N, C-alpha and C positions, 0 to 999 in steps of 0.2 A: 503494500499498499504506498502512495506517497504521501509525503509529509503534508498536512493540511497548509494551505497558502494563508497569506497574513490577512485575509478579510475574516476569517474563521477566527484566530486569535485576536483580532480586534473586534468581534462580537462578543469572546470571551472576555477581554478585559473589561468593557462595557457593563456586562451582567454582574462581573465580580467589583467591579468599583461602587454599584449599585447595591450589591448585597452588604458589601462593607461599610456604607452609608447605615444601611438599617440595622446590622450587626454594633456599630458602634454606638447606635442611640440606645442600646441596651444596658451600656455601661459608662458612656460619658455622662449620664444623668446622676449617676450614684455620687459621685463627687462632687457635683454642686447641689445636693440634695439639703445640705445644712445653709446654705447663700439662699436658695429658694424659700426655705421655713422661715429664714430671717425677714427675707422682704415680702413674702404673700402672707404670714401669720398661720402656716399650718399649725393644727396639730400634732404630737406625735404619732398618734395613729392615723390621722390622716396623710402625713409626709410620706408613708408607704405607699398609698395610693398612686404617687406620681411614677413609680415603678408599676405598681401592680395593674393599674389601669390600662396600658401598653400590653403587659404580657397576657392579660383575659383576652383581650380583642385578637391580639396577633396569634396566640398558641391555640384560642377557639377556633379560628377560622382556615386554617393552614390547610388541611384536609378537604374542605369543600373548595378552596380558592384552587388547589391544584387540579380537582376534578373541573372546574369550571375552566381551568386552562385547556384541559383536554377537548374540552365541547366546544368552546368560542373562540379558540385561538390562544396559544399561548403569548405572542408578543402583546396582543391587544390587551391582557390581563396583566402582564408585566409593565406595560407603559402606564397602563391608568392606576395601578396601586403605587407606580413612583411616583406619578402627578399627585395622587392623594396624599399623600408621606410628604412629599414637598409642602403643599399648601398647609397640612395639618404643622408641620415644623414653623411655618412662620406663624401662625397663629399661637402654638405653644410660646416663644420667643416673646411675642406681644400679650402674653397672658398678665390680666392685671389683677387676679382673684384668684384662688384655689378653685373654685369649680370651674373657671374657664380654662385653667390648665390642664384640669383632669379631663374634661370633654375633650379638648385637642389630642391629649396624649392618648385617650380611645381609638380616636381616628385616625392617628399616627400609627397604630397597632392594626387597625383593618388596612391600609395601604400599606405597610409591611407584610402584611399575609400576602396580599396579592401579589408583592413586587416578589418576594423570596419565594413562593410555593411553587413557581415554575421554573427557576433555576435549574437545579438539575436536571430536571426533564430537558428544557432546552440545549443546555450541553450534552446532554447523553444522544441526542437526535443530531446537534451538530456535528459531533465527533463520534461516529459510529465506531471507527477502527480503534482496537483494544489497545495498543500502544497510546494513540494521542489520546483516548478517551482517560486511560490511566491518568496521563500528564494533566489534562483538563480538570479532571476530578480532584487532583493533587492539588491545583491551584485554586480551585475553591473551597478545599477543606483546609487549607493554608488560611484563606480568609476569616472562613468561619471561626478558627481555633484562635487564630492571633489578634481576630478582629477586638475581641473583647479586652485585652491587653491594652491594645493602641487605643480603646476607649478611654480606659483610666488614665493613660500619659495624656492624651489631648484634653481629656476634660478640666485634670488638675493644671495645662498649662493655660486654656481658655479661663478658667475661675480667676486665676493669679493677676493674670494681664489684661481681661477684660470684663465681662461681668456674665453672671449666669445664663443669660438672655441669649449668650452665645452660642451656649452647646448648641441652641436649637437652630439659631441665624445661618450657623454654618452650612448647615443642609440645605438649603434655599439654591446658592448657586450651584452646588455639586447637584443636586436634584435635577435643576433646570437642564444643566448640561447632559447630565444621563438621559433625559428624555430627547432631547435633540439628536443626539447619537443614538440611541436605541432605535427611533425611527429610519435611521441611515443604513446601519449596520445589521440590526436584528434580521434574518429572514420572516418574510411573511408566512404563514400561516391559517389556513381555514378552521380549523378545527373539526371534529366529528359533527358537530350541530349538537342541538338540545333533545333533539328528539331520542339521540344515542343514548341517552343515560340522566335524562332530566328528571332525578327522582326527590320531588319538593319536599315529601316528608321525610324521607331519608335525611335531607340536607338539615331541617329543622331538627330532628332527632339528634344528630352527631353535632352539629354545632352548636346545641343547648348542652347536649351533655358534657361537652369537650369546655364549654365557656362555666357552666356552674361548676364542673369540677375544677378548673383552674383557680377561680374565683374560691373555692371552697380551700383548696390547699393554700393558695397565697393569703388568705384571712385566717388561716388557724393558729397563725403565731398569737394575734389578738384574742381570738374566743376560745382557745385552746382545743386540742385534738378529740376531747370527751365533750365540748359541749355538743347542747343541743342543738346550734345552728351547723357545726360542722357535719354532726352525725346526718343530722337531717338534709341537707343541702348534698352532703356524699351520697346519701343513698338514694336522694332525686336524679343526682349526677349518675348513677350506676343502672339506675332505672330505663333511663332515657336512652345509655348506651347499649344496653341488652336490646331495649327495643329496636336501637339499629341495626344491630346484628341479626335480631330475627326479621325485619324488613330486607335486609339484602339478601338473606336467604332464599326468599318469597316472590319477592318482584321481579318482572321480567328485564326492569332497567334500572339495576342498581347504581346506587353511586360510589360504591367501592364492591366490584365485582369480587367475589370470591374466589374465581378463576387466579386471581392475583397471587392468594397464598397457596397456589400450587407449587411457586417458587421456593425450595427449601432455604436458600440464601437469604431471600426476601424477608420472610417469616422470623426464622432464627435469627438472624442479623438485626432485625428491628428491636425484638426484644432483649438482647444482648447489647445493642445500643442504648435502650432506654436503662439501662442498670450503670452502663457506664456514666453515661452522662448526669445520672441523679448525684455520682460523687465529684466530678471534674465539676461542675456548675459552682458547688459548694465552696471548693478548692480557691476559688479564685476570691468569690465574695469573702469568706471568712478569713483567708489571709492578708486582703486590704484590711479588715477591720483589726487584726493585730498589730500589723503596721502602725495605723492610725492610735487605736486607742490604747495597746501597751507600748509600744515602741516610742510612741509619741510625733510620728511622721507626718507631715503637710500633705495636702491634697497635691503639688506638683513630686514632692519626691515617693508619696505611694507612686503615682504614677510611672515615673521614673525606675524603679524598682521593679516592676513587670516589665521593664523595654527589652531584658535579655530572657524573657517567656516568649516573647513574639519573633524574637531572632531566631532562637531553638525550634519553634514550630517551623517557621520558615524555612531553614535549613532541611528539616524530613520531609515537611508536606510539598514541598518544590521540587526534591529531586528524588532523597532515598528510597522514600516509603513507595513514591511510583515505580522506582527500576526493582523493588523487592516485590511489591505484588505483583508484577508483570512477570517474573522469574519463578517465585514459590504460592504465589495465589493469595489474594487478600485475608483467607483466614488466619492461614500462618504467620501472617504479617499482625493482626490483631493482637494473637495471642502474648506475645514480648511487650506489645505495647501495652497490654492491659497487666502485664507483671509489673511494669517499669512506673505506672499510675500506684498501683497498691505499693510497691517500695517507697515511693515520693511521699506519698499519703503516711504512712508510719515514720518515714524520718521526720515530716513535721509535728508528729504527734510526740515528738521528742524535746520541741522548742520549749525554752525559759522565759520567762520576763526579761531577761539581761540578754537575750539571744543576739548574736551576731549576724548582720546580715551577709557578709561576705563568708563565714564560714558553717554558718548555722542555717540561713534561709537559702541562700542562692544555689547552692548543692543540690538539695530537696526539689527546689522549684526548676533546675533544670534536669533532673532525674523524670520529674513530672512531664515536663514538656517534650522530652524524647518519647516518652509513652503515647503522649497526646499526639505530636506530630506522625505516629505508627499507627496509633488505634484510627484516629478519627478519619483520614484517608481511604483508611482498610473498611470500615463499616462503611462508608459512602458507595466504596465500590459493589460492596456484597451486597447491599440493599437495592443498587439499581441494577444488580446484573442479572441479564436475561429478560429483562422487562420489555416486551414490546413498544414500537415505540407510537402508537395510540394510547396506551397506558402510562408513556414517561413523564407526564405532568402528574398525575395521582400519586403514583411510587414517589416522585420528589413530595409531594405534600405529604404522603404518608412520612417519609424518611425525615421531613423537619417536624413536624407532628410529634414523633419520638423524642427527638432533641429537647424541644419545649417544654414537652408533658415530662419527660424525664427530669428535666434539667429544675423545673418550678418545684414538681414533688420530691425532689432529691434536695432540694434548698431549704423548702420549705420544711422538711422535715429534721433535716441536721441541723439547721439554725434554732431551729425549738429545741431540739436535744442539746445543742450548746448553751442556750438562755437558761434551759433548766438546771444542767448540771453547774455551771457559774453559781445560780442562785442557792441552790443547796449546799455549794461550798462555803460560800459566803454566808448564811445562816440568817440574820437577821438584819445585818448591816447591808450596804450598796456593795457590791463587788469591787476589790479591788483588782488592781493587774494579774496576780496569781490566779485568782478567781477565774477571771476571764479566759486564761490561756488553759484554764482547766476545762473549762466550756468548749474551747475551739481543740482541743485534743479529743474530745468525745465527737467533734464533726469529723475531725481526720480520719480517725479510728471507724466512726460507722463509714466514711467514704472509702476506704480500705476493705472494709469488708462487701460494699456493692462491688468492686472492682473483683474480688474473687469470685462472687455470683456470675457476673460477667463471664468471666475466663470459663467456668463450668458450663456455660451455655455454649460458649466459642466453640469449645471443645467437644460437645456433643454435633453442633454441627458437623466440624471436620472427620466425626466417626464415620465409617463407611456402612452404609446401608446394608443389612443382611439381605442376602438374594431371597425372591418367594417361594416358597415351597412348590415343587412340581412344576 
C-alpha cells in the first residue's frame, strides 16, 4: 500500500486539533475554579458543577452522537458540534453569573460530544491501510492522553498572565479556524440516512440513562453513595439502560446494532478500557491536588509539573506504540502498558507530605505515562478493529463513551474514597497534609486495583478460543 498523501494527513491534523481543543477544556477549567468562584460567587458545592455540567452532557451524548454521524454524515456532525462548542465557549467567557456559566458549559458539552464522537470513525475510514491507520490512531491517542496534561499547563499560565475568562476565549479563534479548515479538507460523506437506524425510543433511553448515570456519579461526592438521591437516580439510570438493551434486541432498526458486539476485540476491549480509565483519570486529578494542597504548588507550577507527562506520552503514542502494535498486535502491547500503570500508581501510594518532585513524583509519573502511552493507543486500535465502515462512527462513539463513563465513575468513586479516608484519619479536626496524603494513597491504591482487573480482562481476550466440538 502506498503511503497516504498530504491531504489525508492534513485532515488528521484538523481532526486532532479540534479534538485537542475539546479535551483541553476538560482540564484547563480545573485550575481556573478558584478564580471563577471568587469572581462569580459560586458556593463550594455549586463550583463542582462548572466541571460536572460539561461532563454530564459530553458523556451522555457520545453514543447517540456517534450513531447520528453514521446516519447523517460524520463531517456534518463534526463541523456542527465544533461550531456549537466554539459559540458556547464565547458565552462561557462572557458569563456574568453562575447560572449563565453552567448553561453555557452544558451546551459546550453537547458540542464537544458531537465533534469528538465521530473522530475515530473518520480516522478509520480515511486511513483504511493497517500501517497508516495504526499511526493515525496513535496520533489521536496522544492528543487524548496528553491533552489533559497540556490543559493543566495552559490553564495555569492563562490564569497567571490574563484572567479566567481566557480559558474559554482561547477556544474561539481556534474553533473558527478549525471549522473553516474542516469544510476544506475533510471528505464529504452522505451517511446511511435516518431510515437506516433512526431508533428514537432507543435514543431517548440510552441518552437519558447515560446522562442520569453520570449526573449520579459526579454528584455522589456531595450526596453520598448510600443516600436516597444517589440510590434512586442510580436505579433509574439502570432501568433506562436495561430498557435500551432490551429495545436494541427487539427493534428492526437499532441505534446500537447487536451485531457490533460480535467483534470480540471491540466488546472485551471496551470493558478493559472502562476499568483502565477509571484509575487513569483519577491519577491526574488527585496528583494535581496533592501538588497544590500538600506541597503548596501554584497553578502555573502545577501545570509545568505535568509537562513531562505530555512529552512521555507523546514519545510512545506517536512512534513506539504504533510500531509495536503492528508487529505484536494491540492486545500484547496493552498488557505491559497496564502493568506499568499499576506500578506507577503503587509508587505514588508511597509518597509522603515532604516528597521531592524530582526524586519521588517524577519517576512515578514517567512510569505511569509510559504505561498510558502504550495502553491508550492499543485499546483504541482494539476497540476499532474489524468494525465495518458503516458502523465506524458508532464504534467511535462507543469507545469515547467508555472512556468518559469509565473516567467519571473512577474519578467519583476514588476521590470519594480519598475524602472518606482523609476525614477518618483526621478525626474531629480538619484534614492536614498528612491526612490528605493518606486519602490520596487510597485513591492510587484503588486505581492500581482497577489496572489489575483490566489486565485480567485483557489477558482473557488474548486467550485462544477452544475449537467447538464436532
